[in-house]
C-alpha positions in Angstrom: -92.3 -176.0 -55.1 -95.4 -177.5 -54.6 -97.3 -176.9 -51.7 -97.8 -178.7 -48.2 -98.8 -182.5 -48.0 -100.5 -181.8 -44.7 -103.7 -181.9 -45.4 -104.2 -178.9 -43.3 -102.0 -176.1 -41.4 -103.1 -173.4 -38.9 -102.3 -169.8 -40.3 -99.4 -168.4 -39.7 -97.3 -171.6 -40.2 -94.6 -172.5 -41.3 -94.6 -175.3 -43.8 -90.7 -175.7 -43.3 -89.2 -177.4 -40.7 -90.2 -179.6 -38.2 -94.1 -180.0 -38.7 -94.1 -184.4 -38.8 -93.6 -183.6 -34.9 -96.1 -180.2 -34.4 -98.6 -179.8 -31.7 -99.5 -176.0 -31.7 -102.7 -175.7 -29.7 -103.4 -172.6 -31.8 -103.8 -174.4 -35.0 -107.1 -175.3 -36.2 -108.4 -179.1 -35.2 -107.9 -181.4 -38.0 -110.7 -184.1 -37.0 -113.8 -185.2 -34.4 -112.3 -185.4 -31.2 -114.2 -184.0 -28.4 -111.1 -182.5 -27.2 -109.3 -179.2 -28.0 -105.9 -178.9 -29.0 -104.1 -178.0 -25.8 -106.1 -179.9 -23.3 -103.6 -183.5 -23.9 -104.5 -184.2 -28.1 -101.4 -183.7 -29.7 -102.1 -182.5 -34.1 -100.7 -185.7 -34.9 -103.4 -187.7 -33.3 -105.7 -186.2 -35.3 -106.3 -187.3 -38.7 -108.7 -186.2 -41.7 -108.6 -186.1 -44.7 -109.0 -182.3 -46.4 -109.8 -182.5 -50.6 -108.1 -179.4 -51.5 -109.6 -177.8 -54.9 -109.4 -175.5 -57.7 -111.1 -172.5 -58.2 -112.3 -171.5 -61.7 -109.9 -168.8 -62.7 -106.4 -169.3 -64.1 -105.1 -167.5 -60.5 -107.5 -169.8 -58.2 -106.1 -173.0 -59.8 -103.9 -176.0 -57.4 -99.5 -175.1 -58.2 -100.3 -171.2 -59.3 -97.6 -169.2 -58.4 -98.3 -165.6 -58.1 -95.7 -162.3 -59.2 -95.1 -162.3 -56.1 -94.3 -165.6 -55.1 -97.6 -166.7 -53.5 -99.0 -170.7 -54.3 -101.8 -171.0 -54.2 -102.7 -175.2 -53.0 -106.8 -174.3 -53.2 -109.2 -174.3 -51.1 -111.4 -176.7 -49.0 -115.1 -174.8 -49.6 -114.8 -172.5 -46.5 -116.1 -168.3 -46.8 -113.8 -166.1 -47.4 -114.1 -162.5 -46.6 -114.4 -160.5 -50.0 -118.3 -161.3 -51.6 -118.5 -165.2 -53.1 -115.3 -165.2 -52.4 -113.1 -168.8 -50.6 -111.0 -169.3 -48.5 -107.2 -170.2 -50.4 -104.6 -171.9 -48.6 -101.8 -170.0 -49.9 -97.6 -170.4 -49.2 -95.2 -168.2 -49.4 -92.3 -169.7 -51.4 -90.2 -167.6 -50.0 -90.1 -168.2 -46.5 -92.7 -170.7 -45.9 -94.7 -169.1 -44.0 -98.4 -170.3 -45.3 -101.9 -168.3 -44.6 -104.9 -167.9 -45.8 -106.7 -165.5 -49.1 -109.0 -164.5 -50.8 -109.7 -165.6 -54.3 -110.0 -162.5 -55.4 -106.7 -161.1 -54.2 -104.6 -164.5 -54.9 -103.3 -162.4 -58.2 -102.1 -159.1 -56.3 -101.3 -161.0 -52.6 -98.0 -160.1 -50.5 -96.7 -162.7 -48.2 -97.9 -161.1 -43.8 -94.6 -163.2 -43.4 -92.2 -161.7 -45.0 -93.0 -158.8 -48.1 -95.6 -156.5 -45.2 -99.1 -157.5 -46.7 -102.0 -157.5 -44.8 -103.1 -160.7 -42.8 -104.1 -163.4 -43.9 -108.1 -165.3 -43.1 -109.4 -168.5 -41.7 -109.2 -171.1 -44.9 -109.9 -174.2 -42.6 -113.1 -176.2 -41.8 -113.5 -176.5 -37.4 -115.8 -179.0 -36.7 -118.2 -179.9 -34.0 -117.9 -182.2 -31.0 
C-alpha cells in the first residue's frame, strides 16, 4: 500500500473515501491565502507542492511498514516533540487514519484511531499570511 497521494492531509484525517471533495475547516492550510479555511476557502482551492523526505534510518524511510501496520510517509522538515526528531506523516494501513509521529516512535507506533495508540502530533507546516 502506498501513502496517500495528497500533498498534505490533516492530523487525524482518513486517507480513503471522499478526500477529493474535502472542505474540512480543521485541516491544515495548504497555501498562502490570507483567508483561513472555513472562511469560504476549500482545501482544493489551495495548491502547494510538499516535498516529503526520508529520514536517516530504515524505520523512517518512505514506505516503511511497522509490525502494527503503520506506514511512514516521510517528513517535510517539521520538528517533532522528541529531542532532535522530525514529525513524520504516518498512515494506518488498517483503517486509513493519517497522523503525525516522531521518527523515534515509528518502529513501534500504534494507530490512535483503531489500535488505541497515543494521539498523533502535527506534521505539517503552516503558512504565514
